[in-house]
C-alpha positions as CSV (number, residue, x, y, z in Angstrom):
1,M,80.1,103.7,118.3
2,A,78.9,101.3,115.6
3,K,75.2,100.6,115.3
4,F,73.8,97.1,115.1
5,R,70.5,96.1,113.6
6,A,68.8,92.8,114.3
7,I,67.8,90.7,111.3
8,P,64.4,89.1,111.7
9,Q,64.4,85.3,112.2
10,G,63.5,83.5,109.0
11,S,63.9,86.7,106.8
12,T,65.5,86.5,103.4
13,S,68.3,88.6,104.6
14,Q,69.1,86.1,107.4
15,A,68.8,83.2,104.9
16,G,71.3,84.9,102.7
17,L,73.8,85.2,105.5
18,V,73.4,81.5,106.3
19,E,74.1,80.7,102.7
20,I,77.4,82.6,102.8
21,G,78.5,80.2,105.5
22,H,77.8,77.2,103.2
23,G,78.6,78.3,99.7
24,I,77.7,80.9,97.2
25,R,75.3,79.8,94.4
26,S,74.8,81.4,91.0
27,P,73.4,84.9,91.5
28,S,71.0,84.4,88.5
29,L,69.0,82.0,90.7
30,G,67.6,84.8,92.9
31,V,67.0,84.8,96.6
32,A,67.9,81.6,98.5
33,D,65.2,79.6,100.3
34,Q,65.9,77.6,103.5
35,A,67.1,74.5,101.8
36,V,69.5,76.4,99.5
37,A,70.7,78.6,102.4
38,T,71.6,75.6,104.6
39,G,72.7,73.2,101.9
40,Q,70.5,70.5,103.7
41,L,67.8,68.5,101.9
42,W,65.5,65.8,103.3
43,V,63.6,63.1,101.5
44,D,61.0,60.9,103.1
45,P,58.4,58.2,102.1
46,N,55.8,60.6,103.4
47,G,57.2,63.6,101.5
48,S,56.0,65.3,98.3
49,D,57.8,66.2,95.1
50,S,55.0,68.6,94.2
51,S,54.4,70.5,97.4
52,G,57.6,69.7,99.3
53,D,60.5,72.1,99.6
54,G,63.2,69.7,100.8
55,S,63.2,71.0,104.4
56,F,63.0,68.8,107.5
57,G,59.3,69.6,108.0
58,N,58.3,69.4,104.3
59,P,60.6,66.9,102.6
60,F,60.8,65.7,99.0
61,L,59.4,62.2,98.2
62,T,62.2,61.0,95.9
63,L,66.0,61.2,95.6
64,T,65.4,61.8,91.9
65,H,63.5,65.0,92.6
66,A,66.2,66.1,95.2
67,F,68.9,65.6,92.5
68,A,66.9,67.7,90.1
69,F,66.5,70.5,92.7
70,I,70.3,70.5,93.3
71,V,71.0,70.8,89.6
72,S,68.6,73.8,89.4
73,N,70.0,75.4,92.5
74,P,73.7,74.7,92.6
75,L,75.9,75.6,95.6
76,T,79.7,75.9,95.5
77,N,80.0,73.5,98.5
78,G,77.3,71.1,97.4
79,Y,74.3,69.6,99.3
80,S,73.7,67.0,102.0
81,I,70.7,64.8,101.5
82,R,69.3,63.1,104.6
83,L,67.6,59.7,104.4
84,P,65.4,58.5,107.2
85,S,65.5,55.1,108.9
86,V,64.1,53.1,106.0
87,A,64.9,50.6,103.3
88,W,64.9,53.1,100.4
89,K,64.3,51.6,97.0
90,E,64.7,53.9,94.0
91,N,66.5,53.5,90.7
92,V,68.6,56.6,91.1
93,G,71.4,57.7,88.8
94,L,74.6,59.4,89.6
95,P,74.1,62.1,92.3
96,P,75.0,65.7,91.2
97,P,78.6,66.7,91.9
98,G,79.3,67.7,95.5
99,T,76.4,65.7,96.9
100,T,76.6,63.9,100.3
101,I,73.9,61.2,101.1
102,I,73.6,60.5,104.8
103,G,71.6,57.8,106.5
104,V,71.0,57.2,110.2
105,G,73.3,54.2,110.5
106,E,74.2,51.2,108.3
107,A,71.8,49.0,110.3
108,N,68.8,51.4,109.9
109,T,69.1,53.1,106.4
110,S,69.6,51.2,103.2
111,L,69.5,52.2,99.5
112,S,68.8,49.8,96.7
113,A,67.3,49.6,93.3
114,P,63.7,48.2,93.0
115,G,63.7,44.5,92.4
116,G,67.3,44.2,93.3
117,G,68.5,45.7,90.1
118,T,71.8,47.4,89.3
119,L,72.4,51.2,89.9
120,I,74.0,52.7,86.8
121,W,76.1,55.8,87.5
122,T,76.8,57.5,84.2
123,Q,79.5,60.2,84.4
124,P,79.0,63.2,82.1
125,G,82.0,63.8,79.8
126,G,84.6,66.2,81.2
127,Q,82.9,66.5,84.5
128,I,84.4,65.9,88.0
129,S,81.8,64.2,90.2
130,S,82.7,64.2,93.8
131,L,80.3,62.3,96.0
132,E,80.0,61.1,99.6
133,F,77.9,58.4,101.2
134,R,77.7,58.2,105.0
135,D,76.0,56.0,107.6
136,L,74.0,53.7,105.4
137,A,73.9,50.3,103.6
138,L,74.1,50.2,99.8
139,N,72.4,47.0,98.8
140,A,73.0,47.0,95.1
141,N,75.5,46.4,92.3
142,V,76.9,49.7,91.2
143,N,78.2,50.2,87.6
144,G,80.0,53.3,86.6
145,V,79.9,54.4,83.0
146,N,83.0,56.3,82.0
147,G,82.6,59.8,80.7
148,G,84.4,62.0,83.2
149,T,86.1,61.7,86.6
150,L,84.3,60.1,89.5
151,L,85.5,60.6,93.1
152,A,83.5,58.8,95.8
153,L,83.9,58.6,99.5
154,F,82.1,55.9,101.6
155,R,82.2,56.5,105.3
156,S,80.7,54.1,107.9
157,C,78.8,52.2,105.2
158,I,78.0,48.7,104.3
159,V,78.1,48.0,100.5
160,N,76.8,44.6,99.3
161,G,77.2,43.5,95.7
162,T,79.8,44.3,93.1
163,F,81.2,47.7,92.6
164,T,82.4,48.8,89.1
165,L,84.0,52.2,89.5
166,V,85.6,54.1,86.8
167,G,87.5,56.7,88.8
168,Q,88.6,56.8,92.4
169,S,86.9,55.8,95.7
170,D,87.9,55.9,99.4
171,W,86.4,53.6,102.0
172,D,86.7,54.6,105.7
173,N,85.4,52.6,108.6
174,C,83.2,50.5,106.5
175,S,82.3,47.2,108.1
176,S,81.5,45.4,104.8
177,L,82.9,46.0,101.4
178,P,81.8,44.9,97.9
179,V,83.6,42.9,95.2
180,F,85.6,45.5,93.3
181,T,85.5,44.9,89.5
182,N,87.3,46.9,86.8
183,C,88.3,49.3,89.5
184,Q,90.8,52.1,89.0
185,T,91.9,53.7,92.3
186,I,90.7,52.3,95.6
187,A,91.8,53.3,99.1
188,I,90.5,51.3,102.1
189,H,91.2,52.7,105.6
190,N,90.2,51.6,109.1
191,C,87.9,48.9,107.9
192,P,87.9,45.9,110.3
193,G,87.5,43.2,107.7
194,N,86.1,40.8,110.3
195,G,87.5,37.8,108.4
196,A,85.8,38.6,105.1
197,N,87.1,37.9,101.6
198,L,88.3,41.0,99.7
199,S,88.4,40.8,95.9
200,F,89.6,43.3,93.3
201,S,90.0,43.4,89.5
202,Y,91.7,46.1,87.5
203,D,91.2,46.8,83.8
204,P,92.3,50.1,82.3
205,I,89.2,50.6,80.1
206,G,90.1,52.3,76.9
207,G,93.8,52.2,77.8
208,G,93.7,55.1,80.2
209,T,93.5,55.7,83.9
210,N,89.8,56.7,83.7
211,G,89.6,59.5,86.2
212,S,92.7,58.9,88.3
213,S,96.3,60.1,87.7
214,T,97.6,57.5,90.1
215,P,95.9,54.2,89.5
216,G,96.4,51.6,92.2
217,L,94.9,50.1,95.3
218,L,95.5,50.5,99.0
219,V,94.3,48.3,101.9
220,E,95.3,49.8,105.3
221,S,94.7,47.6,108.4
222,G,91.9,45.1,108.9
223,Q,91.6,41.3,109.4
224,W,90.8,39.4,106.2
225,N,90.3,35.8,105.3
226,S,91.6,36.3,101.8
227,I,92.7,39.2,99.6
228,T,92.6,38.4,95.8
229,Y,93.8,40.8,93.1
230,T,93.5,40.3,89.4
231,A,94.9,42.8,86.9
232,T,95.6,43.0,83.2
233,T,98.5,45.4,83.7
234,T,101.3,46.0,86.1
235,G,100.5,49.7,86.2
236,A,98.1,49.6,89.2
237,P,99.8,47.9,92.1
238,L,98.0,46.8,95.3
239,E,99.6,47.9,98.5
240,I,98.6,46.2,101.8
241,I,99.8,47.9,105.0
242,G,99.4,46.8,108.6
243,A,96.7,44.2,107.8
244,R,96.3,40.5,108.7
245,A,95.2,37.8,106.2
246,N,95.0,34.1,106.0
247,G,96.0,34.3,102.3
248,I,96.8,36.8,99.6
249,T,96.6,35.9,95.9
250,A,97.9,37.8,92.8
251,Q,96.6,36.8,89.4
252,Q,97.5,37.6,85.8
253,S,99.7,40.7,85.8
254,A,98.8,41.9,89.4
255,Q,101.5,43.4,91.5
256,V,101.0,43.1,95.3
257,R,103.2,44.8,97.9
258,C,102.8,43.8,101.6
259,R,104.2,46.1,104.3
260,G,103.9,45.3,107.9
261,T,101.3,42.7,107.1
262,R,100.9,39.3,108.7
263,V,99.9,36.4,106.5
264,F,99.2,33.1,108.2
265,G,98.5,30.9,105.2
266,A,99.6,31.0,101.6
267,L,101.0,33.8,99.4
268,T,100.0,32.7,96.0
269,S,101.2,34.2,92.7
270,N,99.2,32.3,90.1
271,D,100.6,33.5,86.8
272,P,104.1,34.2,85.5
273,P,103.6,38.0,85.1
274,S,102.2,38.4,88.6
275,Q,104.4,39.3,91.6
276,I,104.1,39.5,95.3
277,E,106.6,41.5,97.4
278,Y,106.4,40.6,101.1
279,D,108.0,42.6,103.9
280,M,107.6,40.3,106.8
281,P,107.3,42.1,110.2
282,Q,108.4,39.2,112.3
283,V,109.1,35.5,112.1
284,S,105.9,34.1,113.8
285,G,103.0,33.4,111.5
286,T,105.1,33.3,108.4
287,P,103.3,32.3,105.1
288,T,104.1,29.7,102.5
289,F,104.8,30.7,98.9
290,S,103.1,29.0,96.0
291,G,102.4,29.5,92.3
292,L,104.3,30.3,89.1
293,G,104.7,34.1,89.6
294,Q,107.6,36.2,90.8
295,W,108.5,36.7,94.4
296,K,110.4,39.3,96.4
297,V,110.8,39.0,100.1
298,A,111.9,42.6,100.7
299,E,113.2,42.3,104.3
300,F,112.1,40.8,107.5
301,T,113.2,40.6,111.2
302,L,113.9,37.5,113.3
303,S,114.4,37.4,117.0
304,R,115.2,34.6,119.5
305,L,116.2,34.1,123.1
306,V,119.4,32.1,123.3
307,S,120.1,30.2,126.5
308,G,123.4,31.0,128.3
309,G,126.3,28.6,128.7
310,G,126.2,27.3,125.1
311,G,129.4,29.0,124.0
312,N,130.1,29.4,120.4
313,Q,127.3,27.8,118.4
314,N,125.1,27.8,115.3
315,V,121.7,29.3,115.9
316,V,118.9,28.2,113.4
317,F,115.9,30.3,112.6
318,P,112.8,29.3,110.6
319,I,112.1,31.5,107.7
320,P,109.3,31.8,105.1
321,T,109.0,28.8,102.8
322,L,110.3,30.3,99.6
323,F,109.6,29.0,96.1
324,S,112.0,26.5,94.5
325,G,115.1,28.2,93.1
326,A,114.9,31.3,95.3
327,P,118.2,33.0,95.6
328,A,120.1,32.5,98.8
329,I,120.0,35.1,101.6
330,T,123.2,37.2,101.6
331,D,122.6,40.1,103.9
332,V,122.0,39.6,107.6
333,F,122.4,42.5,110.1
334,A,122.6,41.2,113.6
335,T,122.4,42.8,117.1
336,T,122.1,41.4,120.6
337,D,121.6,42.7,124.1
338,L,124.8,41.0,125.2
339,P,128.0,43.1,124.8
340,G,130.9,41.7,122.9
341,T,128.9,39.2,120.9
342,S,129.6,38.6,117.2
343,V,127.3,37.0,114.6
344,S,128.2,35.7,111.1
345,L,126.0,34.1,108.4
346,V,126.4,30.4,107.8
347,G,123.8,29.8,105.1
348,N,120.2,29.1,104.4
349,T,117.9,26.5,103.0
350,Q,114.4,26.9,101.7
351,N,113.0,27.2,105.2
352,T,115.9,27.8,107.6
353,L,118.5,30.5,108.3
354,T,121.7,29.6,110.2
355,V,124.1,32.1,111.9
356,F,127.2,31.4,113.9
357,V,127.3,33.2,117.3
358,Q,130.2,33.9,119.5
359,P,128.8,35.2,122.8
360,G,130.7,37.6,124.9
361,S,129.8,35.8,128.1
362,S,127.9,32.7,129.3
363,A,124.7,34.7,130.1
364,S,121.5,34.2,128.1
365,Y,120.8,36.8,125.4
366,H,118.4,38.0,122.8
367,L,119.5,37.8,119.2
368,Y,117.9,40.1,116.6
369,L,118.4,39.7,112.8
370,L,117.4,42.0,110.0
371,V,117.4,39.9,106.9
372,K,117.5,41.4,103.4
373,P,117.4,38.7,100.6
């Protein structure tokens, strides 16, 4: 029978076992203390950078000191830094790679620069900096200085100000988003929008993708007042999936692709190189099209209840108001819930589509059209 030996609570042997569960650090650093073993660090206004060890009971005073500790005591899986319920003001640089900064809720913990200044995140050359921010408000403009690859995840956060990110960022369940300037790759998931204005600009600084092999933007779900995208190149399209918006605007060379998205106001393509592609999910709430850019209505569906007893007849559907000179619709795929009914295309104007229906009986029926311009 195997023998088991108890390891004393708090012993260095036990701490080493805990560390294995988190991530192995450089063996040259010696025996792990509690903070290194757990990968958890605390900072607090009542802490100390001289006598604190970063533990819950003896926290550091500043994020700057916590960052320095991480650099001196690296872990393969990185560290989590815990902020208390406080408006934290510190001019902090880019957190070390693999760092997660966690608050106690976006309404309780905030991080900003003293005097409302801008936080400058300088990326070291050739380095991949993977960061995460969770459950806090970031009340500052953030500028990224390109030198490596920056990957940032914001989860359940509020970010107020402008965000200049050279690299890639993901935003999940964030109730408020910044103005994105000179962004590279952005993915927004599960953010409610709450009728806010969402604004992006894209500029491939130095002619490269600056930390992302697939430059582009994604907005998935949410209710927005307006979504505006300005780009100096067509190489980073904005894709909007399953969202609602009063208006969407493409400027300069921006490419915008809408999938399953409802727009209730104007789709505006302001400049000749810009383009909006709109896949309308259904006929109600269709937008108007304006501007000098290019348009592509990929496909959309129409449905209508037709009263019985009308016999053979033309049925008119409203369609999106297309720009002047738009090509005529040529492909209409029709189905009904009435057997023996045939449908043929008559033609379309700028805002109507007409089909000729020969019903198989005098009963009322639903008519469904899949339209591909």
